Backbone as CSV, one residue per row, in Angstrom:
resi,resn,N_x,N_y,N_z,CA_x,CA_y,CA_z,C_x,C_y,C_z
1,MET,-78.242,0.018,90.641,-78.733,-1.213,90.010,-77.835,-1.633,88.860
2,ASN,-77.443,-0.620,88.003,-76.568,-0.939,86.874,-75.214,-1.457,87.338
3,ARG,-74.695,-0.843,88.441,-73.402,-1.281,88.962,-73.511,-2.711,89.487
4,LEU,-74.620,-3.012,90.190,-74.824,-4.359,90.716,-74.930,-5.372,89.581
5,PHE,-75.654,-4.983,88.527,-75.804,-5.878,87.382,-74.441,-6.158,86.730
6,GLY,-73.618,-5.085,86.650,-72.294,-5.233,86.054,-71.422,-6.173,86.865
7,LEU,-71.490,-6.046,88.205,-70.708,-6.927,89.064,-71.150,-8.377,88.930
8,LEU,-72.478,-8.564,88.828,-72.987,-9.930,88.665,-72.519,-10.535,87.354
9,MET,-72.545,-9.747,86.293,-72.107,-10.246,84.990,-70.618,-10.568,85.006
10,LEU,-69.815,-9.728,85.686,-68.388,-9.981,85.790,-68.128,-11.267,86.557
11,GLY,-68.903,-11.448,87.657,-68.739,-12.665,88.444,-69.070,-13.901,87.637
12,SER,-70.124,-13.798,86.822,-70.510,-14.934,85.986,-69.426,-15.248,84.965
13,ALA,-68.857,-14.202,84.382,-67.794,-14.414,83.390,-66.570,-15.042,84.030
14,MET,-66.205,-14.591,85.233,-65.054,-15.152,85.922,-65.286,-16.613,86.269
15,ALA,-66.533,-16.938,86.609,-66.845,-18.327,86.961,-66.678,-19.257,85.775
16,LEU,-66.847,-18.710,84.568,-66.731,-19.536,83.366,-65.292,-19.764,82.941
17,ILE,-64.375,-18.923,83.393,-63.001,-18.996,82.921,-62.348,-20.343,83.211
18,PRO,-62.449,-20.908,84.428,-61.823,-22.198,84.665,-62.347,-23.279,83.738
19,VAL,-63.649,-23.267,83.470,-64.225,-24.285,82.592,-63.671,-24.140,81.192
20,GLN,-63.607,-22.910,80.683,-63.102,-22.691,79.344,-61.630,-23.075,79.254
21,ASN,-60.846,-22.718,80.274,-59.439,-23.077,80.282,-59.266,-24.581,80.332
22,ALA,-60.119,-25.254,81.125,-60.017,-26.704,81.227,-60.243,-27.346,79.870
23,LYS,-61.190,-26.808,79.103,-61.447,-27.357,77.775,-60.257,-27.087,76.864
24,ALA,-59.694,-25.872,76.948,-58.582,-25.517,76.080,-57.350,-26.357,76.381
25,GLN,-57.178,-26.743,77.637,-56.014,-27.515,78.031,-56.247,-29.011,77.870
26,GLY,-57.399,-29.407,77.418,-57.732,-30.821,77.314,-57.240,-31.439,76.031
27,SER,-58.060,-32.305,75.497,-57.662,-33.105,74.342,-57.442,-32.265,73.091
28,GLU,-56.466,-32.700,72.277,-56.274,-32.108,70.956,-57.334,-32.624,69.995
29,ALA,-57.953,-33.737,70.347,-58.907,-34.390,69.455,-60.317,-33.871,69.695
30,GLY,-61.093,-33.793,68.610,-62.480,-33.375,68.729,-63.418,-34.553,68.865
31,ALA,-62.919,-35.766,68.606,-63.768,-36.955,68.683,-62.908,-38.181,68.983
32,TYR,-63.425,-39.011,69.855,-62.787,-40.283,70.197,-63.797,-41.409,69.972
33,THR,-63.277,-42.603,69.696,-64.124,-43.791,69.677,-63.377,-44.921,70.377
34,VAL,-64.084,-45.648,71.232,-63.540,-46.849,71.856,-64.450,-48.004,71.442
35,SER,-63.854,-49.031,70.841,-64.630,-50.170,70.334,-64.091,-51.470,70.911
36,TYR,-64.987,-52.434,71.070,-64.624,-53.757,71.580,-65.252,-54.817,70.676
37,PHE,-64.520,-55.907,70.458,-65.138,-57.038,69.763,-64.470,-58.337,70.195
38,GLU,-65.243,-59.410,70.107,-64.778,-60.749,70.463,-64.981,-61.669,69.268
39,VAL,-63.971,-62.509,68.995,-64.084,-63.464,67.898,-63.958,-64.878,68.446
40,ALA,-64.317,-65.856,67.638,-64.123,-67.253,68.023,-62.631,-67.487,68.270
41,PRO,-62.275,-68.255,69.305,-60.849,-68.472,69.600,-60.033,-68.939,68.402
42,ALA,-60.618,-69.756,67.557,-59.888,-70.260,66.390,-59.602,-69.168,65.364
43,ALA,-60.303,-68.036,65.478,-60.164,-66.961,64.492,-59.309,-65.803,64.989
44,GLU,-58.720,-65.917,66.170,-58.030,-64.754,66.750,-56.847,-64.279,65.904
45,HIS,-56.119,-65.176,65.277,-54.969,-64.757,64.469,-55.422,-64.001,63.226
46,ASN,-56.483,-64.485,62.609,-57.015,-63.780,61.432,-57.576,-62.418,61.827
47,ALA,-58.242,-62.366,62.965,-58.801,-61.101,63.438,-57.687,-60.110,63.755
48,ALA,-56.603,-60.591,64.367,-55.474,-59.726,64.688,-54.857,-59.151,63.413
49,ALA,-54.739,-59.981,62.384,-54.182,-59.514,61.108,-55.081,-58.454,60.469
50,LEU,-56.387,-58.681,60.533,-57.333,-57.705,59.983,-57.244,-56.374,60.723
51,LEU,-57.137,-56.447,62.042,-57.077,-55.227,62.843,-55.785,-54.451,62.574
52,LYS,-54.684,-55.169,62.342,-53.436,-54.495,61.964,-53.617,-53.713,60.668
53,GLU,-54.251,-54.360,59.688,-54.480,-53.698,58.401,-55.359,-52.460,58.560
54,LEU,-56.409,-52.594,59.373,-57.303,-51.459,59.608,-56.561,-50.307,60.271
55,SER,-55.715,-50.626,61.242,-54.979,-49.592,61.966,-54.063,-48.816,61.030
56,VAL,-53.344,-49.534,60.189,-52.419,-48.884,59.249,-53.180,-47.976,58.288
57,ALA,-54.279,-48.484,57.735,-55.061,-47.696,56.772,-55.722,-46.496,57.431
58,SER,-56.252,-46.677,58.633,-56.968,-45.588,59.308,-56.038,-44.462,59.720
59,ARG,-54.795,-44.791,60.062,-53.839,-43.748,60.440,-53.514,-42.819,59.270
60,LYS,-53.768,-43.303,58.067,-53.520,-42.497,56.870,-54.737,-41.655,56.485
61,SER,-55.855,-41.863,57.167,-57.081,-41.120,56.847,-56.949,-39.666,57.280
62,PRO,-57.463,-38.737,56.482,-57.418,-37.313,56.861,-58.091,-37.078,58.210
63,GLY,-57.420,-36.357,59.079,-58.004,-36.031,60.376,-57.729,-37.042,61.471
64,ASN,-57.026,-38.139,61.145,-56.725,-39.102,62.210,-55.554,-38.616,63.047
65,LEU,-55.715,-38.680,64.365,-54.667,-38.283,65.295,-54.063,-39.471,66.023
66,ARG,-54.858,-40.534,66.160,-54.386,-41.717,66.890,-55.300,-42.888,66.553
67,PHE,-54.709,-44.075,66.359,-55.517,-45.264,66.098,-54.757,-46.462,66.646
68,ASP,-55.185,-46.948,67.810,-54.529,-48.070,68.480,-55.439,-49.297,68.457
69,GLY,-55.031,-50.318,67.702,-55.727,-51.603,67.723,-54.954,-52.536,68.632
70,VAL,-55.603,-53.090,69.662,-54.900,-53.878,70.674,-55.618,-55.200,70.940
71,GLN,-54.847,-56.180,71.431,-55.359,-57.524,71.711,-55.258,-57.793,73.207
72,ARG,-56.312,-58.363,73.761,-56.336,-58.599,75.203,-55.272,-59.631,75.599
73,ARG,-54.640,-59.423,76.733,-53.544,-60.278,77.150,-54.012,-61.623,77.700
74,ASP,-55.099,-61.621,78.455,-55.543,-62.878,79.052,-56.532,-63.624,78.160
75,ARG,-57.485,-62.942,77.601,-58.470,-63.556,76.694,-58.145,-63.059,75.293
76,THR,-57.260,-63.776,74.624,-56.633,-63.278,73.398,-57.560,-63.237,72.187
77,ASN,-58.790,-63.681,72.348,-59.769,-63.527,71.262,-60.608,-62.264,71.450
78,HIS,-60.211,-61.425,72.401,-60.868,-60.139,72.655,-59.956,-59.018,72.155
79,PHE,-60.547,-58.021,71.515,-59.778,-56.918,70.936,-60.442,-55.585,71.283
80,ALA,-59.653,-54.524,71.190,-60.187,-53.175,71.417,-59.506,-52.215,70.457
81,ILE,-60.200,-51.113,70.177,-59.658,-50.043,69.344,-59.905,-48.719,70.064
82,VAL,-58.859,-47.913,70.196,-59.000,-46.570,70.753,-58.556,-45.582,69.672
83,GLU,-59.489,-44.737,69.223,-59.233,-43.809,68.115,-59.368,-42.364,68.584
84,ALA,-58.557,-41.497,68.004,-58.675,-40.053,68.241,-58.693,-39.351,66.889
85,TRP,-59.672,-38.447,66.704,-59.865,-37.760,65.429,-59.933,-36.252,65.628
86,LYS,-59.556,-35.539,64.588,-59.607,-34.077,64.640,-61.017,-33.596,64.934
87,ASP,-62.004,-34.223,64.307,-63.400,-33.860,64.539,-64.298,-35.017,64.091
88,LYS,-65.592,-34.873,64.326,-66.538,-35.937,64.012,-66.625,-36.189,62.506
89,ASN,-66.460,-35.148,61.695,-66.513,-35.341,60.250,-65.409,-36.282,59.780
90,ALA,-64.202,-36.111,60.326,-63.090,-36.998,59.976,-63.379,-38.419,60.446
91,GLN,-63.939,-38.523,61.630,-64.305,-39.823,62.192,-65.337,-40.523,61.309
92,ASP,-66.363,-39.791,60.896,-67.421,-40.361,60.064,-66.897,-40.759,58.684
93,ALA,-65.979,-39.952,58.142,-65.414,-40.258,56.827,-64.638,-41.568,56.869
94,ASN,-63.941,-41.810,57.964,-63.196,-43.070,58.077,-64.142,-44.261,58.212
95,LEU,-65.255,-44.061,58.908,-66.243,-45.130,59.028,-66.804,-45.526,57.668
96,ALA,-66.921,-44.546,56.791,-67.482,-44.798,55.465,-66.427,-45.221,54.447
97,ALA,-65.168,-45.207,54.829,-64.080,-45.511,53.901,-64.070,-46.999,53.531
98,PRO,-63.572,-47.340,52.344,-63.533,-48.744,51.908,-62.784,-49.666,52.869
99,HIS,-61.661,-49.189,53.460,-60.892,-50.076,54.341,-61.675,-50.447,55.602
100,THR,-62.510,-49.520,56.088,-63.333,-49.837,57.267,-64.451,-50.799,56.886
101,LYS,-65.096,-50.563,55.771,-66.171,-51.455,55.320,-65.646,-52.867,55.072
102,GLN,-64.479,-52.981,54.457,-63.900,-54.296,54.198,-63.543,-55.005,55.495
103,PHE,-63.011,-54.242,56.459,-62.681,-54.815,57.761,-63.929,-55.384,58.435
104,ARG,-65.007,-54.593,58.458,-66.244,-55.038,59.108,-66.827,-56.270,58.399
105,GLU,-66.779,-56.267,57.076,-67.341,-57.396,56.322,-66.574,-58.684,56.599
106,LYS,-65.249,-58.618,56.588,-64.433,-59.807,56.832,-64.522,-60.271,58.283
107,LEU,-64.653,-59.302,59.195,-64.717,-59.630,60.618,-66.032,-60.288,61.003
108,GLN,-67.101,-59.948,60.309,-68.449,-60.372,60.684,-68.553,-61.882,60.932
109,ALA,-67.950,-62.683,60.063,-68.064,-64.145,60.187,-67.296,-64.687,61.392
110,MET,-66.387,-63.906,61.944,-65.572,-64.358,63.076,-66.170,-63.978,64.433
111,LEU,-67.059,-62.992,64.452,-67.580,-62.454,65.713,-68.433,-63.470,66.470
112,ILE,-68.304,-63.450,67.787,-69.182,-64.264,68.636,-70.042,-63.371,69.528
113,SER,-69.952,-62.060,69.309,-70.825,-61.090,69.985,-70.898,-59.862,69.095
114,GLY,-71.748,-58.908,69.465,-71.884,-57.708,68.652,-70.636,-56.844,68.688
115,TYR,-70.440,-56.085,67.618,-69.334,-55.137,67.548,-69.738,-53.906,68.361
116,ASP,-69.047,-53.659,69.460,-69.434,-52.623,70.436,-68.611,-51.355,70.203
117,GLU,-69.235,-50.362,69.573,-68.559,-49.121,69.194,-69.144,-47.961,69.994
118,ARG,-68.278,-47.222,70.718,-68.759,-46.181,71.622,-68.055,-44.843,71.379
119,PRO,-68.730,-43.874,70.766,-68.149,-42.537,70.589,-67.951,-41.844,71.944
120,HIS,-66.841,-41.143,72.075,-66.480,-40.467,73.315,-66.024,-39.037,73.052
121,THR,-65.924,-38.289,74.147,-65.318,-36.960,74.160,-64.193,-36.969,75.184
122,GLY,-63.102,-36.264,74.899,-61.996,-36.197,75.845,-62.297,-35.246,76.990
123,LEU,-62.139,-35.721,78.218,-62.331,-34.876,79.404,-61.001,-34.426,79.989
124,ALA,-60.068,-35.354,80.080,-58.737,-35.042,80.602,-57.762,-35.915,79.831
125,ALA,-57.424,-35.467,78.640,-56.582,-36.254,77.750,-55.266,-35.542,77.512
126,GLY,-54.184,-36.301,77.564,-52.873,-35.740,77.305,-52.624,-35.634,75.808
127,PRO,-51.396,-35.321,75.407,-51.066,-35.237,73.981,-51.390,-36.554,73.273
128,VAL,-51.967,-36.473,72.088,-52.358,-37.701,71.387,-51.145,-38.544,71.012
129,THR,-49.970,-37.937,70.948,-48.765,-38.682,70.599,-48.168,-39.424,71.791
130,ALA,-48.677,-39.178,72.990,-48.116,-39.803,74.184,-48.193,-41.325,74.081
131,GLY,-47.070,-41.976,74.245,-47.038,-43.430,74.194,-47.130,-44.009,72.805
132,ALA,-47.047,-43.166,71.773,-47.139,-43.663,70.404,-45.982,-44.604,70.118
133,GLY,-46.285,-45.718,69.475,-45.245,-46.683,69.128,-44.810,-47.562,70.272
134,ALA,-45.523,-47.510,71.413,-45.154,-48.364,72.550,-45.351,-49.830,72.177
135,ARG,-44.327,-50.612,72.365,-44.367,-52.020,71.977,-43.724,-52.866,73.064
136,GLY,-43.487,-54.125,72.744,-42.763,-55.009,73.648,-43.486,-55.205,74.961
137,ALA,-42.854,-54.758,76.043,-43.403,-54.988,77.380,-44.502,-54.006,77.762
138,ALA,-44.772,-52.996,76.909,-45.779,-51.982,77.252,-47.147,-52.628,77.459
139,VAL,-47.845,-52.153,78.485,-49.176,-52.670,78.820,-50.214,-51.594,78.508
140,TYR,-51.131,-51.919,77.609,-52.259,-51.045,77.292,-53.410,-51.428,78.217
141,VAL,-54.046,-50.438,78.802,-55.172,-50.689,79.711,-56.377,-49.881,79.238
142,VAL,-57.511,-50.545,79.096,-58.766,-49.864,78.769,-59.751,-50.215,79.874
143,THR,-60.187,-49.203,80.599,-61.061,-49.423,81.755,-62.380,-48.690,81.571
144,HIS,-63.469,-49.410,81.763,-64.799,-48.803,81.697,-65.265,-48.488,83.116
145,VAL,-65.637,-47.242,83.349,-66.110,-46.802,84.663,-67.549,-46.327,84.519
146,ASP,-68.426,-46.910,85.294,-69.865,-46.626,85.228,-70.316,-46.156,86.605
147,VAL,-70.899,-44.942,86.686,-71.385,-44.437,87.968,-72.885,-44.156,87.881
148,ILE,-73.528,-44.076,89.027,-74.952,-43.769,89.036,-75.137,-42.311,88.590
149,PRO,-76.163,-42.017,87.773,-76.316,-40.669,87.198,-76.243,-39.508,88.186
150,PRO,-76.855,-39.610,89.389,-76.790,-38.454,90.294,-75.377,-38.110,90.765
151,ARG,-74.434,-39.053,90.625,-73.069,-38.805,91.081,-72.096,-38.544,89.929
152,LYS,-72.635,-38.273,88.747,-71.791,-38.079,87.568,-70.730,-37.002,87.781
153,ASP,-71.129,-35.833,88.266,-70.187,-34.734,88.428,-69.134,-35.045,89.486
154,ASP,-69.543,-35.743,90.540,-68.585,-36.157,91.568,-67.556,-37.113,90.966
155,ALA,-68.039,-38.014,90.123,-67.143,-38.980,89.484,-66.163,-38.280,88.557
156,ILE,-66.644,-37.294,87.797,-65.765,-36.561,86.887,-64.639,-35.884,87.669
157,ALA,-64.987,-35.259,88.769,-63.974,-34.581,89.584,-62.925,-35.570,90.088
158,ALA,-63.374,-36.721,90.578,-62.450,-37.734,91.097,-61.593,-38.323,89.977
159,LEU,-62.195,-38.559,88.819,-61.465,-39.116,87.680,-60.415,-38.146,87.151
160,GLN,-60.745,-36.864,87.133,-59.786,-35.866,86.662,-58.564,-35.801,87.571
161,VAL,-58.787,-35.888,88.871,-57.663,-35.900,89.823,-56.805,-37.147,89.585
162,LEU,-57.460,-38.289,89.404,-56.739,-39.533,89.153,-55.910,-39.441,87.871
163,ALA,-56.507,-38.917,86.801,-55.813,-38.830,85.515,-54.583,-37.944,85.616
164,GLU,-54.732,-36.800,86.265,-53.610,-35.864,86.381,-52.465,-36.481,87.175
165,ALA,-52.803,-37.127,88.296,-51.772,-37.737,89.137,-51.112,-38.921,88.434
166,SER,-51.903,-39.718,87.746,-51.376,-40.912,87.080,-50.447,-40.550,85.934
167,ARG,-50.753,-39.460,85.226,-49.944,-39.038,84.091,-48.536,-38.609,84.539
168,LYS,-48.395,-38.269,85.812,-47.105,-37.821,86.337,-46.232,-38.981,86.818
169,GLU,-46.785,-40.183,86.855,-46.006,-41.335,87.315,-44.899,-41.660,86.316
170,GLY,-43.748,-42.077,86.827,-42.598,-42.339,85.979,-42.822,-43.414,84.926
171,GLY,-43.630,-44.414,85.231,-43.839,-45.511,84.298,-45.013,-45.326,83.364
172,ASN,-45.681,-44.157,83.437,-46.840,-43.932,82.580,-46.437,-43.333,81.239
173,LEU,-47.000,-43.885,80.161,-46.760,-43.377,78.816,-47.976,-42.633,78.270
174,ARG,-49.159,-42.995,78.761,-50.382,-42.328,78.307,-51.478,-42.549,79.343
175,TYR,-52.293,-41.513,79.577,-53.423,-41.656,80.499,-54.499,-40.659,80.087
176,ASP,-55.557,-41.164,79.467,-56.642,-40.311,78.985,-57.961,-40.664,79.664
177,LEU,-58.684,-39.653,80.051,-60.036,-39.808,80.580,-61.024,-39.381,79.506
178,LEU,-61.890,-40.308,79.094,-62.874,-40.053,78.051,-64.279,-40.258,78.598
179,GLN,-65.230,-39.503,78.063,-66.632,-39.596,78.485,-67.477,-40.077,77.317
180,GLN,-68.311,-41.076,77.580,-69.143,-41.644,76.520,-70.237,-40.655,76.129
181,ASN,-70.426,-40.444,74.833,-71.382,-39.440,74.357,-72.827,-39.789,74.674
182,SER,-73.200,-41.039,74.483,-74.600,-41.432,74.651,-74.989,-41.642,76.111
183,ARG,-74.018,-41.915,76.967,-74.267,-42.115,78.397,-73.220,-41.330,79.172
184,PRO,-73.494,-40.089,79.520,-72.480,-39.238,80.142,-72.045,-39.663,81.541
185,ASN,-72.714,-40.678,82.113,-72.270,-41.226,83.397,-71.371,-42.448,83.199
186,HIS,-70.964,-42.702,81.941,-70.038,-43.785,81.620,-68.738,-43.174,81.099
187,PHE,-67.615,-43.716,81.552,-66.306,-43.169,81.214,-65.343,-44.282,80.804
188,THR,-64.309,-43.896,80.068,-63.259,-44.841,79.695,-61.909,-44.244,80.053
189,LEU,-61.066,-45.048,80.685,-59.687,-44.681,80.948,-58.822,-45.432,79.947
190,ALA,-58.099,-44.710,79.101,-57.199,-45.309,78.124,-55.774,-45.052,78.588
191,GLU,-55.076,-46.120,78.942,-53.761,-45.991,79.572,-52.718,-46.814,78.820
192,ILE,-51.455,-46.364,78.888,-50.322,-47.172,78.454,-49.251,-47.059,79.537
193,TRP,-48.759,-48.225,79.979,-47.719,-48.286,80.995,-46.470,-48.921,80.417
194,LYS,-45.325,-48.483,80.865,-44.039,-48.940,80.329,-43.911,-50.457,80.380
195,ASP,-44.380,-51.048,81.473,-44.336,-52.503,81.627,-45.268,-52.897,82.765
196,GLN,-45.345,-54.193,83.036,-46.247,-54.694,84.075,-45.884,-54.136,85.444
197,SER,-44.602,-53.979,85.697,-44.155,-53.446,86.984,-44.653,-52.019,87.196
198,ALA,-44.633,-51.210,86.133,-45.118,-49.830,86.228,-46.609,-49.810,86.534
199,LEU,-47.366,-50.708,85.896,-48.804,-50.790,86.165,-49.062,-51.206,87.606
200,GLU,-48.315,-52.176,88.093,-48.517,-52.646,89.467,-48.182,-51.553,90.481
201,SER,-47.177,-50.753,90.187,-46.849,-49.628,91.079,-47.997,-48.624,91.104
202,HIS,-48.586,-48.391,89.936,-49.737,-47.487,89.848,-50.918,-48.016,90.656
203,GLU,-51.127,-49.323,90.610,-52.276,-49.916,91.300,-52.226,-49.710,92.808
204,VAL,-51.028,-49.601,93.365,-50.906,-49.439,94.825,-50.552,-47.997,95.212
205,ALA,-50.525,-47.088,94.240,-50.224,-45.685,94.534,-51.331,-45.064,95.390
206,ALA,-50.975,-44.069,96.181,-51.946,-43.448,97.091,-53.108,-42.832,96.328
207,HIS,-52.850,-42.169,95.184,-53.947,-41.534,94.443,-54.882,-42.564,93.818
208,THR,-54.355,-43.744,93.467,-55.219,-44.804,92.929,-56.114,-45.361,94.024
209,ALA,-55.530,-45.633,95.183,-56.307,-46.156,96.312,-57.386,-45.163,96.732
210,LYS,-57.047,-43.870,96.728,-58.016,-42.847,97.119,-59.171,-42.798,96.128
211,PHE,-58.842,-42.883,94.836,-59.900,-42.873,93.822,-60.833,-44.065,93.986
212,ARG,-60.282,-45.247,94.171,-61.121,-46.430,94.293,-62.032,-46.346,95.522
213,GLU,-61.528,-45.712,96.560,-62.341,-45.503,97.767,-63.497,-44.550,97.477
214,LEU,-63.215,-43.463,96.745,-64.254,-42.497,96.400,-65.263,-43.087,95.423
215,LEU,-64.786,-43.936,94.511,-65.649,-44.498,93.480,-66.685,-45.472,94.037
216,HIS,-66.311,-46.220,95.044,-67.164,-47.317,95.523,-68.620,-46.919,95.774
217,PRO,-68.918,-45.865,96.534,-70.326,-45.544,96.814,-71.100,-44.971,95.630
218,MET,-70.399,-44.563,94.563,-71.111,-43.998,93.412,-71.075,-44.901,92.189
219,SER,-70.426,-46.041,92.321,-70.270,-46.938,91.178,-71.589,-47.570,90.777
220,GLY,-71.812,-47.660,89.456,-73.020,-48.298,88.945,-72.771,-49.706,88.443
221,ALA,-71.491,-50.106,88.375,-71.122,-51.445,87.907,-69.697,-51.717,88.367
222,LEU,-69.245,-52.943,88.159,-67.884,-53.288,88.536,-66.874,-52.449,87.748
223,PHE,-65.759,-52.163,88.364,-64.653,-51.443,87.732,-64.043,-52.388,86.690
224,ASP,-64.336,-52.147,85.419,-64.009,-53.093,84.347,-62.679,-52.734,83.700
225,GLN,-61.598,-53.301,84.239,-60.247,-53.006,83.769,-59.735,-54.179,82.931
226,ARG,-59.272,-53.883,81.701,-58.789,-54.930,80.809,-57.398,-54.574,80.296
227,LEU,-56.516,-55.574,80.279,-55.128,-55.367,79.870,-54.930,-55.879,78.447
228,TYR,-54.212,-55.088,77.639,-54.009,-55.405,76.232,-52.541,-55.260,75.841
229,LYS,-52.220,-55.771,74.657,-50.897,-55.579,74.056,-51.083,-55.003,72.657
230,ALA,-50.085,-54.255,72.203,-50.133,-53.662,70.864,-50.013,-54.748,69.814
231,LEU,-50.665,-54.534,68.671,-50.609,-55.493,67.578,-49.573,-55.118,66.526
232,ASP,-49.203,-53.860,66.445,-48.251,-53.441,65.415,-47.311,-52.385,65.946
């Protein structure tokens, strides 16, 4: 009986090793936030300037690993922020900092919808420095993926395969898979591509087509892909 119990315990420990290794090989960041906001079209230039200021100040905050403020390419009054922090305490401290409060106060009069802030955890994230400083023709992509709750684990498996394969593409500068904290069946793909041509090649790649095929029966909403450009 003792020998059987020992074997069972060993088997359980071995089963945990891949999960622990996967976490260790994942994100360097302990906390991510993805935020979206829309301003009146006449205010987009002022909003872009404010977001540049916020990005510069936030990158200087203790515990910040990455802070990308981006502007949508087609609907230029739409903006997004993708942040990576050492831990939640660093993230919370930046939220309470004067530069963040001033940004929110000045932005408030320009908004035409609510400020949508979503804390995330990294599931399959590359180095936080990947794609840092990408400018010019670089295309930032933020995609929201929503699946039905019973298929959450299936979606995670498919998304992880997609992220790993996409990160190996020649034109990819960054590809992170993030999971929303409050809704674990909601995910965000944060991507940077060298240029539009690199993104288009990715869109027709075999691993992308396979993922979209797998996603269809478990999807809870449209595949919400948005293209952005760097502001600074």
